[in-house]
Legacy VTK file of the C-alpha trace (Angstrom):
# vtk DataFile Version 3.0
C-alpha trace
ASCII
DATASET POLYDATA
POINTS 79 float
-30.867 -3.582 -35.015
-28.840 -0.868 -33.798
-25.962 -3.693 -34.248
-26.665 -4.326 -37.968
-26.719 -0.176 -38.638
-23.573 0.420 -36.690
-21.907 -2.420 -38.628
-22.657 -1.307 -41.732
-21.671 2.328 -41.496
-18.341 0.925 -40.630
-18.162 -2.003 -43.410
-20.315 0.060 -46.120
-17.250 0.639 -49.119
-14.697 -1.787 -47.516
-13.727 -5.567 -47.619
-12.150 -8.019 -45.596
-8.718 -9.006 -46.358
-6.019 -11.350 -44.488
-2.096 -10.340 -44.735
0.065 -13.145 -45.217
1.174 -13.045 -41.567
-2.515 -14.680 -40.979
-3.633 -10.888 -39.262
-7.054 -9.530 -39.969
-8.460 -5.966 -41.219
-10.674 -4.371 -42.726
-9.497 -2.102 -46.344
-10.819 -0.383 -49.303
-13.179 -2.675 -51.351
-10.829 -1.671 -54.269
-7.828 -3.317 -52.594
-6.485 -6.788 -54.415
-5.262 -10.270 -53.498
-1.157 -9.468 -53.188
-1.343 -5.717 -51.950
0.898 -5.051 -49.579
-0.316 -3.053 -46.126
2.735 -0.551 -45.220
2.553 2.015 -42.351
3.800 5.726 -42.407
6.523 7.301 -40.304
3.681 9.926 -38.825
0.641 7.876 -39.506
-1.454 6.966 -37.074
-3.300 4.002 -39.273
-1.801 1.386 -41.757
-2.645 1.735 -45.918
-3.157 -0.524 -48.482
-0.719 0.059 -51.577
-0.144 -1.588 -54.456
2.627 -2.459 -56.694
3.031 -1.008 -60.377
6.552 -1.637 -61.353
8.799 -5.357 -61.645
11.153 -3.486 -59.494
8.720 -2.539 -57.236
9.699 0.855 -56.657
6.443 2.337 -58.280
2.994 2.050 -55.716
-0.617 3.067 -55.865
-1.890 4.803 -53.271
-5.396 2.564 -52.117
-6.420 3.426 -49.035
-6.519 3.699 -44.951
-7.141 0.308 -43.589
-7.738 -0.847 -39.766
-5.241 -4.017 -39.308
-5.991 -5.437 -35.813
-2.653 -4.832 -33.538
-1.296 -2.079 -35.453
-3.434 1.255 -35.185
-2.541 4.732 -33.973
0.757 4.247 -34.658
1.701 1.049 -32.936
3.572 -0.509 -35.154
5.907 2.234 -35.248
6.649 1.638 -31.567
6.919 -2.071 -31.784
9.358 -1.366 -34.787
LINES 1 80
79 0 1 2 3 4 5 6 7 8 9 10 11 12 13 14 15 16 17 18 19 20 21 22 23 24 25 26 27 28 29 30 31 32 33 34 35 36 37 38 39 40 41 42 43 44 45 46 47 48 49 50 51 52 53 54 55 56 57 58 59 60 61 62 63 64 65 66 67 68 69 70 71 72 73 74 75 76 77 78
């Protein structure tokens, strides 16, 4: 029962997703198909952003996410 409560607390307002590369993540409930996951220099977690223009130059910040293997700045050190 404690496990259910803990998982419920972590997942509340979140949704599971899978990237085009097959990575699993947990992101904002407002995330949509074709949103992008990015890592900002200095950020400790990945973020979900949505492209707003045909040129890809304008984006909307959707929220932070958990992406397995890319937490705590690890993506920056991998790059």
